[in-house]
LUMMAR-389937 format. One record per residue (C-alpha): x, y, z; residue number from 1. Coordinates in steps of 0.2 Angstrom, whole numbers. Layout:
BEGIN
ATOM / east / north / up / seq
ATOM / X / Y / Z / NUM
...
This chain:
BEGIN
ATOM / east / north / up / seq
ATOM / -20 / 12 / 578 / 1
ATOM / -18 / 29 / 570 / 2
ATOM / -33 / 39 / 564 / 3
ATOM / -31 / 35 / 545 / 4
ATOM / -28 / 16 / 549 / 5
ATOM / -45 / 16 / 559 / 6
ATOM / -55 / 24 / 544 / 7
ATOM / -47 / 12 / 532 / 8
ATOM / -51 / -3 / 541 / 9
ATOM / -69 / 4 / 545 / 10
ATOM / -72 / 6 / 526 / 11
ATOM / -66 / -12 / 522 / 12
ATOM / -78 / -19 / 536 / 13
ATOM / -92 / -8 / 529 / 14
ATOM / -89 / -14 / 511 / 15
ATOM / -92 / -32 / 516 / 16
ATOM / -109 / -29 / 524 / 17
ATOM / -117 / -23 / 507 / 18
ATOM / -125 / -39 / 503 / 19
ATOM / -134 / -42 / 519 / 20
ATOM / -139 / -24 / 519 / 21
ATOM / -151 / -27 / 505 / 22
ATOM / -161 / -41 / 515 / 23
ATOM / -161 / -29 / 530 / 24
ATOM / -169 / -15 / 520 / 25
ATOM / -183 / -26 / 515 / 26
ATOM / -185 / -33 / 533 / 27
ATOM / -185 / -14 / 539 / 28
ATOM / -199 / -10 / 527 / 29
ATOM / -211 / -25 / 531 / 30
ATOM / -206 / -31 / 548 / 31
ATOM / -198 / -17 / 558 / 32
ATOM / -204 / 0 / 551 / 33
ATOM / -196 / 16 / 556 / 34
ATOM / -180 / 7 / 563 / 35
ATOM / -169 / 16 / 550 / 36
ATOM / -167 / 14 / 531 / 37
ATOM / -151 / 4 / 528 / 38
ATOM / -146 / 13 / 512 / 39
ATOM / -154 / 30 / 514 / 40
ATOM / -141 / 42 / 519 / 41
ATOM / -151 / 55 / 529 / 42
ATOM / -140 / 71 / 531 / 43
ATOM / -154 / 82 / 539 / 44
ATOM / -172 / 82 / 546 / 45
ATOM / -180 / 85 / 530 / 46
ATOM / -173 / 69 / 523 / 47
ATOM / -182 / 58 / 535 / 48
ATOM / -197 / 49 / 529 / 49
ATOM / -212 / 50 / 541 / 50
ATOM / -226 / 46 / 529 / 51
ATOM / -222 / 30 / 519 / 52
ATOM / -234 / 17 / 515 / 53
ATOM / -225 / 1 / 511 / 54
ATOM / -234 / -10 / 524 / 55
ATOM / -251 / -17 / 521 / 56
ATOM / -251 / -32 / 532 / 57
ATOM / -245 / -30 / 550 / 58
ATOM / -245 / -48 / 555 / 59
ATOM / -226 / -49 / 555 / 60
ATOM / -223 / -33 / 564 / 61
ATOM / -234 / -39 / 578 / 62
ATOM / -227 / -56 / 579 / 63
ATOM / -209 / -49 / 580 / 64
ATOM / -214 / -37 / 594 / 65
ATOM / -222 / -51 / 603 / 66
ATOM / -207 / -62 / 602 / 67
ATOM / -195 / -48 / 607 / 68
ATOM / -206 / -45 / 622 / 69
ATOM / -207 / -63 / 626 / 70
ATOM / -188 / -64 / 626 / 71
ATOM / -187 / -49 / 638 / 72
ATOM / -199 / -56 / 650 / 73
ATOM / -193 / -74 / 650 / 74
ATOM / -174 / -70 / 650 / 75
ATOM / -171 / -53 / 658 / 76
ATOM / -188 / -48 / 666 / 77
ATOM / -188 / -31 / 674 / 78
ATOM / -200 / -37 / 687 / 79
ATOM / -192 / -52 / 694 / 80
ATOM / -173 / -58 / 699 / 81
ATOM / -167 / -67 / 683 / 82
ATOM / -150 / -73 / 688 / 83
ATOM / -138 / -77 / 702 / 84
ATOM / -120 / -83 / 704 / 85
ATOM / -113 / -100 / 708 / 86
ATOM / -96 / -108 / 711 / 87
ATOM / -88 / -122 / 701 / 88
ATOM / -78 / -129 / 715 / 89
ATOM / -87 / -143 / 724 / 90
ATOM / -80 / -139 / 741 / 91
ATOM / -88 / -122 / 740 / 92
ATOM / -106 / -129 / 737 / 93
ATOM / -109 / -131 / 756 / 94
ATOM / -99 / -117 / 762 / 95
ATOM / -113 / -105 / 768 / 96
ATOM / -101 / -91 / 771 / 97
ATOM / -94 / -92 / 753 / 98
ATOM / -112 / -93 / 747 / 99
ATOM / -118 / -78 / 756 / 100
ATOM / -103 / -68 / 750 / 101
ATOM / -108 / -73 / 732 / 102
ATOM / -126 / -70 / 734 / 103
ATOM / -122 / -52 / 741 / 104
ATOM / -111 / -49 / 725 / 105
ATOM / -125 / -55 / 714 / 106
ATOM / -136 / -43 / 723 / 107
ATOM / -125 / -29 / 719 / 108
ATOM / -124 / -33 / 701 / 109
ATOM / -142 / -35 / 699 / 110
ATOM / -146 / -18 / 708 / 111
ATOM / -133 / -10 / 697 / 112
ATOM / -142 / -17 / 682 / 113
ATOM / -159 / -11 / 689 / 114
ATOM / -152 / 6 / 692 / 115
ATOM / -146 / 8 / 674 / 116
ATOM / -154 / 9 / 657 / 117
ATOM / -153 / -10 / 655 / 118
ATOM / -171 / -13 / 655 / 119
ATOM / -175 / 1 / 642 / 120
ATOM / -161 / -4 / 630 / 121
ATOM / -163 / -23 / 631 / 122
ATOM / -179 / -23 / 623 / 123
ATOM / -172 / -13 / 608 / 124
ATOM / -159 / -26 / 607 / 125
ATOM / -171 / -40 / 606 / 126
ATOM / -181 / -32 / 593 / 127
ATOM / -165 / -30 / 582 / 128
ATOM / -162 / -48 / 586 / 129
ATOM / -178 / -55 / 580 / 130
ATOM / -179 / -44 / 565 / 131
ATOM / -162 / -42 / 558 / 132
ATOM / -154 / -57 / 566 / 133
ATOM / -140 / -47 / 574 / 134
ATOM / -141 / -34 / 588 / 135
ATOM / -128 / -23 / 597 / 136
ATOM / -127 / -15 / 614 / 137
ATOM / -114 / -5 / 624 / 138
ATOM / -110 / -6 / 642 / 139
ATOM / -101 / 9 / 649 / 140
ATOM / -97 / 15 / 666 / 141
ATOM / -104 / 32 / 671 / 142
ATOM / -90 / 46 / 671 / 143
ATOM / -82 / 47 / 688 / 144
ATOM / -65 / 48 / 696 / 145
ATOM / -52 / 35 / 693 / 146
ATOM / -57 / 19 / 704 / 147
ATOM / -74 / 26 / 709 / 148
ATOM / -91 / 18 / 704 / 149
ATOM / -106 / 29 / 700 / 150
ATOM / -116 / 17 / 690 / 151
ATOM / -117 / 9 / 672 / 152
ATOM / -125 / 15 / 656 / 153
ATOM / -132 / 3 / 642 / 154
ATOM / -135 / 9 / 624 / 155
ATOM / -143 / -2 / 611 / 156
ATOM / -134 / 3 / 595 / 157
ATOM / -145 / 3 / 579 / 158
ATOM / -140 / -11 / 568 / 159
ATOM / -138 / 2 / 554 / 160
ATOM / -123 / 9 / 563 / 161
ATOM / -114 / -7 / 568 / 162
ATOM / -99 / -13 / 561 / 163
ATOM / -86 / -25 / 569 / 164
ATOM / -72 / -37 / 566 / 165
ATOM / -76 / -54 / 575 / 166
ATOM / -64 / -64 / 586 / 167
ATOM / -65 / -82 / 592 / 168
ATOM / -74 / -77 / 607 / 169
ATOM / -85 / -61 / 603 / 170
ATOM / -79 / -45 / 596 / 171
ATOM / -61 / -40 / 591 / 172
ATOM / -64 / -22 / 586 / 173
ATOM / -80 / -12 / 585 / 174
ATOM / -85 / 2 / 574 / 175
ATOM / -100 / 13 / 575 / 176
ATOM / -105 / 26 / 561 / 177
ATOM / -114 / 41 / 569 / 178
ATOM / -121 / 56 / 561 / 179
ATOM / -122 / 71 / 573 / 180
ATOM / -125 / 89 / 572 / 181
ATOM / -111 / 101 / 576 / 182
ATOM / -119 / 108 / 591 / 183
ATOM / -121 / 90 / 598 / 184
ATOM / -103 / 87 / 595 / 185
ATOM / -97 / 102 / 604 / 186
ATOM / -109 / 99 / 618 / 187
ATOM / -101 / 82 / 621 / 188
ATOM / -83 / 86 / 618 / 189
ATOM / -81 / 105 / 621 / 190
ATOM / -75 / 117 / 609 / 191
ATOM / -57 / 115 / 614 / 192
ATOM / -57 / 96 / 609 / 193
ATOM / -66 / 98 / 592 / 194
ATOM / -57 / 100 / 575 / 195
ATOM / -58 / 115 / 564 / 196
ATOM / -72 / 108 / 552 / 197
ATOM / -84 / 105 / 567 / 198
ATOM / -81 / 123 / 574 / 199
ATOM / -83 / 131 / 557 / 200
ATOM / -99 / 122 / 554 / 201
ATOM / -106 / 127 / 571 / 202
ATOM / -101 / 145 / 569 / 203
ATOM / -111 / 145 / 552 / 204
ATOM / -126 / 138 / 561 / 205
ATOM / -126 / 123 / 549 / 206
ATOM / -139 / 109 / 554 / 207
ATOM / -132 / 96 / 542 / 208
ATOM / -126 / 80 / 550 / 209
ATOM / -107 / 76 / 551 / 210
ATOM / -101 / 58 / 550 / 211
ATOM / -92 / 52 / 566 / 212
ATOM / -83 / 35 / 568 / 213
ATOM / -83 / 28 / 585 / 214
ATOM / -70 / 14 / 587 / 215
ATOM / -65 / 2 / 600 / 216
ATOM / -49 / -9 / 597 / 217
ATOM / -37 / -19 / 607 / 218
ATOM / -21 / -13 / 614 / 219
ATOM / -8 / -28 / 612 / 220
ATOM / 4 / -21 / 624 / 221
ATOM / -8 / -20 / 638 / 222
ATOM / -18 / -36 / 634 / 223
ATOM / -11 / -45 / 650 / 224
ATOM / -14 / -30 / 661 / 225
ATOM / -22 / -33 / 679 / 226
ATOM / -39 / -27 / 676 / 227
ATOM / -45 / -31 / 694 / 228
ATOM / -36 / -14 / 699 / 229
ATOM / -39 / 4 / 693 / 230
ATOM / -28 / 9 / 678 / 231
ATOM / -26 / 25 / 669 / 232
ATOM / -36 / 26 / 652 / 233
ATOM / -20 / 24 / 642 / 234
ATOM / -15 / 8 / 650 / 235
ATOM / -31 / -2 / 649 / 236
ATOM / -32 / -17 / 637 / 237
ATOM / -44 / -8 / 625 / 238
ATOM / -44 / 10 / 617 / 239
ATOM / -57 / 20 / 610 / 240
ATOM / -57 / 35 / 598 / 241
ATOM / -70 / 47 / 590 / 242
ATOM / -64 / 52 / 573 / 243
ATOM / -71 / 64 / 560 / 244
ATOM / -73 / 53 / 545 / 245
ATOM / -71 / 66 / 531 / 246
ATOM / -54 / 73 / 538 / 247
ATOM / -48 / 58 / 549 / 248
ATOM / -46 / 71 / 564 / 249
ATOM / -49 / 64 / 581 / 250
ATOM / -62 / 72 / 592 / 251
ATOM / -59 / 73 / 610 / 252
ATOM / -45 / 62 / 618 / 253
ATOM / -41 / 44 / 617 / 254
ATOM / -49 / 34 / 631 / 255
ATOM / -48 / 16 / 637 / 256
ATOM / -59 / 1 / 643 / 257
ATOM / -55 / -13 / 654 / 258
ATOM / -65 / -26 / 644 / 259
ATOM / -73 / -25 / 627 / 260
ATOM / -89 / -14 / 630 / 261
ATOM / -99 / -20 / 614 / 262
ATOM / -109 / -36 / 615 / 263
ATOM / -116 / -42 / 598 / 264
ATOM / -127 / -57 / 599 / 265
ATOM / -134 / -66 / 584 / 266
ATOM / -151 / -75 / 583 / 267
ATOM / -144 / -89 / 572 / 268
ATOM / -127 / -90 / 562 / 269
ATOM / -120 / -98 / 547 / 270
ATOM / -101 / -102 / 545 / 271
ATOM / -100 / -91 / 530 / 272
ATOM / -106 / -75 / 538 / 273
ATOM / -102 / -66 / 554 / 274
ATOM / -119 / -58 / 553 / 275
ATOM / -134 / -68 / 560 / 276
ATOM / -151 / -72 / 552 / 277
ATOM / -168 / -71 / 561 / 278
ATOM / -186 / -77 / 559 / 279
ATOM / -190 / -63 / 549 / 280
ATOM / -176 / -68 / 536 / 281
ATOM / -184 / -85 / 535 / 282
ATOM / -202 / -79 / 534 / 283
ATOM / -199 / -65 / 522 / 284
ATOM / -206 / -74 / 507 / 285
ATOM / -223 / -77 / 516 / 286
ATOM / -222 / -59 / 523 / 287
ATOM / -220 / -52 / 506 / 288
ATOM / -234 / -63 / 499 / 289
ATOM / -246 / -58 / 512 / 290
ATOM / -242 / -40 / 510 / 291
ATOM / -246 / -41 / 492 / 292
ATOM / -262 / -50 / 494 / 293
ATOM / -269 / -37 / 506 / 294
ATOM / -263 / -23 / 494 / 295
ATOM / -273 / -31 / 480 / 296
ATOM / -288 / -33 / 491 / 297
ATOM / -288 / -15 / 496 / 298
ATOM / -287 / -10 / 477 / 299
ATOM / -301 / -22 / 472 / 300
ATOM / -312 / -15 / 487 / 301
ATOM / -308 / 2 / 482 / 302
ATOM / -316 / -1 / 465 / 303
ATOM / -331 / -8 / 473 / 304
ATOM / -333 / 6 / 485 / 305
ATOM / -330 / 20 / 473 / 306
ATOM / -332 / 11 / 456 / 307
ATOM / -326 / 19 / 439 / 308
ATOM / -340 / 26 / 427 / 309
ATOM / -344 / 21 / 410 / 310
ATOM / -353 / 33 / 397 / 311
ATOM / -357 / 33 / 378 / 312
ATOM / -345 / 42 / 367 / 313
ATOM / -349 / 61 / 366 / 314
ATOM / -362 / 59 / 380 / 315
ATOM / -354 / 71 / 391 / 316
ATOM / -355 / 90 / 389 / 317
ATOM / -342 / 94 / 401 / 318
ATOM / -330 / 85 / 414 / 319
ATOM / -336 / 70 / 424 / 320
ATOM / -338 / 77 / 442 / 321
ATOM / -339 / 63 / 455 / 322
ATOM / -337 / 73 / 471 / 323
ATOM / -351 / 77 / 483 / 324
ATOM / -364 / 89 / 475 / 325
ATOM / -354 / 88 / 459 / 326
ATOM / -363 / 93 / 443 / 327
ATOM / -360 / 83 / 427 / 328
ATOM / -370 / 88 / 411 / 329
ATOM / -376 / 73 / 400 / 330
ATOM / -386 / 72 / 384 / 331
ATOM / -395 / 57 / 391 / 332
ATOM / -396 / 52 / 409 / 333
ATOM / -396 / 34 / 404 / 334
ATOM / -380 / 35 / 396 / 335
ATOM / -369 / 35 / 412 / 336
ATOM / -367 / 20 / 424 / 337
ATOM / -355 / 12 / 436 / 338
ATOM / -342 / 1 / 428 / 339
ATOM / -342 / -16 / 438 / 340
ATOM / -326 / -25 / 435 / 341
ATOM / -332 / -41 / 444 / 342
ATOM / -317 / -40 / 457 / 343
ATOM / -319 / -51 / 472 / 344
ATOM / -308 / -45 / 486 / 345
ATOM / -312 / -60 / 498 / 346
ATOM / -305 / -73 / 486 / 347
ATOM / -288 / -72 / 494 / 348
ATOM / -294 / -73 / 512 / 349
ATOM / -290 / -92 / 514 / 350
ATOM / -273 / -90 / 507 / 351
ATOM / -270 / -75 / 517 / 352
ATOM / -275 / -83 / 534 / 353
ATOM / -263 / -98 / 530 / 354
ATOM / -249 / -86 / 527 / 355
ATOM / -253 / -76 / 543 / 356
ATOM / -253 / -92 / 553 / 357
ATOM / -236 / -97 / 545 / 358
ATOM / -229 / -81 / 549 / 359
ATOM / -234 / -82 / 567 / 360
ATOM / -227 / -100 / 568 / 361
ATOM / -210 / -93 / 562 / 362
ATOM / -211 / -81 / 577 / 363
ATOM / -217 / -94 / 589 / 364
ATOM / -232 / -83 / 594 / 365
ATOM / -244 / -97 / 599 / 366
ATOM / -230 / -106 / 609 / 367
ATOM / -225 / -90 / 618 / 368
ATOM / -241 / -82 / 623 / 369
ATOM / -248 / -97 / 633 / 370
ATOM / -266 / -91 / 628 / 371
ATOM / -275 / -106 / 623 / 372
ATOM / -279 / -112 / 640 / 373
ATOM / -285 / -98 / 652 / 374
ATOM / -285 / -110 / 667 / 375
ATOM / -269 / -119 / 666 / 376
ATOM / -263 / -131 / 679 / 377
ATOM / -245 / -130 / 685 / 378
ATOM / -241 / -146 / 675 / 379
ATOM / -247 / -138 / 659 / 380
ATOM / -237 / -122 / 662 / 381
ATOM / -222 / -132 / 664 / 382
ATOM / -225 / -143 / 649 / 383
ATOM / -227 / -126 / 639 / 384
ATOM / -211 / -120 / 646 / 385
ATOM / -202 / -135 / 642 / 386
ATOM / -208 / -133 / 623 / 387
ATOM / -203 / -116 / 623 / 388
ATOM / -186 / -121 / 629 / 389
ATOM / -184 / -134 / 615 / 390
ATOM / -189 / -122 / 602 / 391
ATOM / -178 / -108 / 608 / 392
ATOM / -164 / -118 / 615 / 393
ATOM / -151 / -114 / 602 / 394
ATOM / -154 / -95 / 603 / 395
ATOM / -155 / -95 / 621 / 396
ATOM / -138 / -103 / 622 / 397
ATOM / -131 / -90 / 610 / 398
ATOM / -139 / -76 / 619 / 399
ATOM / -131 / -81 / 635 / 400
ATOM / -114 / -84 / 628 / 401
ATOM / -113 / -68 / 617 / 402
ATOM / -123 / -56 / 628 / 403
ATOM / -129 / -60 / 645 / 404
ATOM / -113 / -70 / 652 / 405
ATOM / -101 / -56 / 646 / 406
ATOM / -113 / -42 / 652 / 407
ATOM / -114 / -49 / 670 / 408
ATOM / -96 / -52 / 670 / 409
ATOM / -92 / -34 / 665 / 410
ATOM / -104 / -26 / 678 / 411
ATOM / -96 / -37 / 691 / 412
ATOM / -79 / -31 / 687 / 413
ATOM / -84 / -13 / 686 / 414
ATOM / -92 / -15 / 704 / 415
ATOM / -76 / -24 / 710 / 416
ATOM / -64 / -10 / 704 / 417
ATOM / -76 / 3 / 711 / 418
ATOM / -75 / -5 / 729 / 419
ATOM / -94 / -10 / 729 / 420
ATOM / -90 / -29 / 731 / 421
ATOM / -81 / -34 / 747 / 422
ATOM / -66 / -45 / 748 / 423
ATOM / -71 / -64 / 747 / 424
ATOM / -68 / -75 / 762 / 425
ATOM / -52 / -85 / 764 / 426
ATOM / -61 / -101 / 758 / 427
ATOM / -65 / -94 / 741 / 428
ATOM / -47 / -87 / 739 / 429
ATOM / -40 / -104 / 743 / 430
ATOM / -51 / -113 / 732 / 431
ATOM / -48 / -101 / 717 / 432
ATOM / -64 / -107 / 710 / 433
ATOM / -72 / -99 / 694 / 434
ATOM / -89 / -92 / 695 / 435
ATOM / -104 / -96 / 684 / 436
ATOM / -120 / -86 / 680 / 437
ATOM / -136 / -96 / 685 / 438
ATOM / -151 / -90 / 676 / 439
ATOM / -168 / -89 / 685 / 440
ATOM / -180 / -85 / 671 / 441
ATOM / -196 / -95 / 667 / 442
ATOM / -187 / -104 / 654 / 443
ATOM / -172 / -109 / 664 / 444
ATOM / -183 / -113 / 679 / 445
ATOM / -193 / -125 / 669 / 446
ATOM / -177 / -134 / 663 / 447
ATOM / -170 / -135 / 681 / 448
ATOM / -186 / -140 / 689 / 449
ATOM / -186 / -156 / 679 / 450
ATOM / -172 / -163 / 691 / 451
ATOM / -183 / -159 / 706 / 452
ATOM / -198 / -167 / 698 / 453
ATOM / -188 / -182 / 694 / 454
ATOM / -182 / -183 / 712 / 455
ATOM / -200 / -182 / 718 / 456
ATOM / -206 / -195 / 707 / 457
ATOM / -191 / -207 / 712 / 458
ATOM / -194 / -204 / 731 / 459
ATOM / -212 / -208 / 728 / 460
ATOM / -209 / -224 / 718 / 461
ATOM / -196 / -229 / 732 / 462
ATOM / -209 / -226 / 746 / 463
ATOM / -222 / -237 / 736 / 464
ATOM / -209 / -251 / 734 / 465
ATOM / -203 / -250 / 752 / 466
ATOM / -220 / -257 / 758 / 467
ATOM / -215 / -273 / 751 / 468
ATOM / -196 / -271 / 751 / 469
ATOM / -191 / -261 / 767 / 470
ATOM / -172 / -262 / 763 / 471
ATOM / -175 / -250 / 749 / 472
ATOM / -176 / -235 / 760 / 473
ATOM / -158 / -237 / 763 / 474
ATOM / -154 / -231 / 746 / 475
ATOM / -159 / -212 / 746 / 476
ATOM / -148 / -200 / 754 / 477
ATOM / -160 / -187 / 762 / 478
ATOM / -146 / -174 / 764 / 479
ATOM / -140 / -175 / 746 / 480
ATOM / -159 / -174 / 740 / 481
ATOM / -163 / -159 / 750 / 482
ATOM / -147 / -149 / 745 / 483
ATOM / -147 / -153 / 727 / 484
ATOM / -166 / -148 / 726 / 485
ATOM / -162 / -132 / 734 / 486
ATOM / -148 / -128 / 722 / 487
ATOM / -160 / -132 / 707 / 488
ATOM / -173 / -121 / 715 / 489
ATOM / -160 / -106 / 719 / 490
ATOM / -165 / -107 / 737 / 491
ATOM / -154 / -93 / 747 / 492
ATOM / -140 / -99 / 757 / 493
ATOM / -146 / -90 / 773 / 494
ATOM / -161 / -102 / 773 / 495
ATOM / -151 / -117 / 775 / 496
ATOM / -140 / -123 / 789 / 497
ATOM / -121 / -128 / 786 / 498
ATOM / -116 / -146 / 788 / 499
ATOM / -108 / -143 / 805 / 500
ATOM / -124 / -134 / 811 / 501
ATOM / -134 / -149 / 805 / 502
ATOM / -123 / -161 / 814 / 503
ATOM / -124 / -150 / 830 / 504
ATOM / -143 / -150 / 829 / 505
ATOM / -144 / -169 / 826 / 506
ATOM / -132 / -172 / 841 / 507
ATOM / -143 / -161 / 852 / 508
ATOM / -158 / -170 / 846 / 509
ATOM / -150 / -187 / 849 / 510
ATOM / -145 / -181 / 867 / 511
ATOM / -162 / -175 / 871 / 512
ATOM / -170 / -191 / 865 / 513
ATOM / -158 / -201 / 875 / 514
ATOM / -161 / -191 / 890 / 515
ATOM / -179 / -193 / 888 / 516
ATOM / -177 / -212 / 885 / 517
ATOM / -167 / -213 / 901 / 518
ATOM / -180 / -203 / 911 / 519
ATOM / -194 / -214 / 904 / 520
ATOM / -183 / -229 / 909 / 521
ATOM / -180 / -223 / 927 / 522
ATOM / -199 / -219 / 928 / 523
ATOM / -204 / -236 / 923 / 524
ATOM / -191 / -244 / 935 / 525
ATOM / -197 / -233 / 949 / 526
ATOM / -215 / -238 / 946 / 527
ATOM / -210 / -256 / 945 / 528
ATOM / -202 / -255 / 962 / 529
ATOM / -216 / -246 / 970 / 530
ATOM / -228 / -258 / 964 / 531
ATOM / -217 / -273 / 971 / 532
ATOM / -216 / -264 / 987 / 533
ATOM / -235 / -262 / 988 / 534
ATOM / -237 / -281 / 984 / 535
ATOM / -224 / -286 / 997 / 536
ATOM / -232 / -275 / 1011 / 537
ATOM / -248 / -286 / 1014 / 538
ATOM / -238 / -302 / 1012 / 539
ATOM / -227 / -297 / 1026 / 540
ATOM / -242 / -292 / 1037 / 541
ATOM / -250 / -309 / 1035 / 542
ATOM / -234 / -318 / 1041 / 543
């Protein structure tokens, strides 16, 4: 697309977001303060509001931050390994060589994420997700020579700047509206790559922000390109441009991506809108009511702490001075007294507590904090995680499909093109199996351990029944139970023997047992012959 077409499409996409922005502006004021006013166009530093008092009750703010932190710790914890890779082909499930290669590839992806800004930016994404219902994050490789890997960068894009055209599976085209100072534009692109308006503003020393549109769009002619190999930026399936909005002039050069770098997950979504809705949208009525009650209580308490005064007409000989050491002249000292309005700030306490409890329930605070039982058993922890899985199940599925799966796939492809992942073994190439991402977070582990717990209960039941019916012990397949349990618990492949190794070990055990039995048989026969010869010796002497 040319520059004019990009700006035209951007303006159309921006116009369709006007309705949802009105709700976002209210959410920003009362749930996510200082996340950027949606309608306020800040062109310089003086237009930023640092002292604004719209918020009187912080229940929703704390609840949203708690939910975002819980999602980060449960799904993509920085402290523990939260994913692995698996094959779909059944013949590769027991192939230790193939599984070791896949585990090594998963290690490379995980360490690349740990070395990047993923952990810093993911929490910002989760906070936008639980407040505005929509989040956006960019995954871009660091600048390096063609075909080399030097790391990846993640950027959580403020929802105020995000515009996109959806596709059947994710994002078709992505737009970001940014406001930069001329010095920042020149620092990023260089003077030789900047248009005249930017250079003129920089020469004048202007500090006003200039609007830039960053656009990522597909190239239809290269949509079938082989992205497993290094390609020049002009031949990659996705193109990107930086365009000065006022003049439609391009800044820098046109670049390219192998995959769509923008991931836009939604908390929940309706069929009528491409934008998501969050717990904050659902709880907004209670949030506004609680905020208004607290504001009224503060005004009522102010009247009690510093009440107004009442005086008789013409009782004052000057102005009423109520400050410390103030002097007020009266005709009669008894003609001035506090005006008690009879306000009772505590009247709304019960209603306010109900509203705060309701807001915390919208954000799943009580279910996520696991705080009511300080000494929980392992069973209770598992039951609580199962409850969290049921409550957040739809959102977790959407997060995995819209964000985590494509993110891991993109990092894997970047590492593959950079030569950081070795070639797979022949068995993998022959099977041509697709790979799946296996998540290892607490919520996913709680779901997977259900099958292990069910197998344990079943084996225990078979063991009890076998005391009466011994033939039941022929039903369980010990090898299948052990390997399926290992897969459910994500046991590393190097901890398990292959099927051939298991057969070899068992054959050696059988041979050793057979040799031992033969030795014991020979020993028994020798002892019997010795005893017989001793018994026959006295008998022959008597004859």
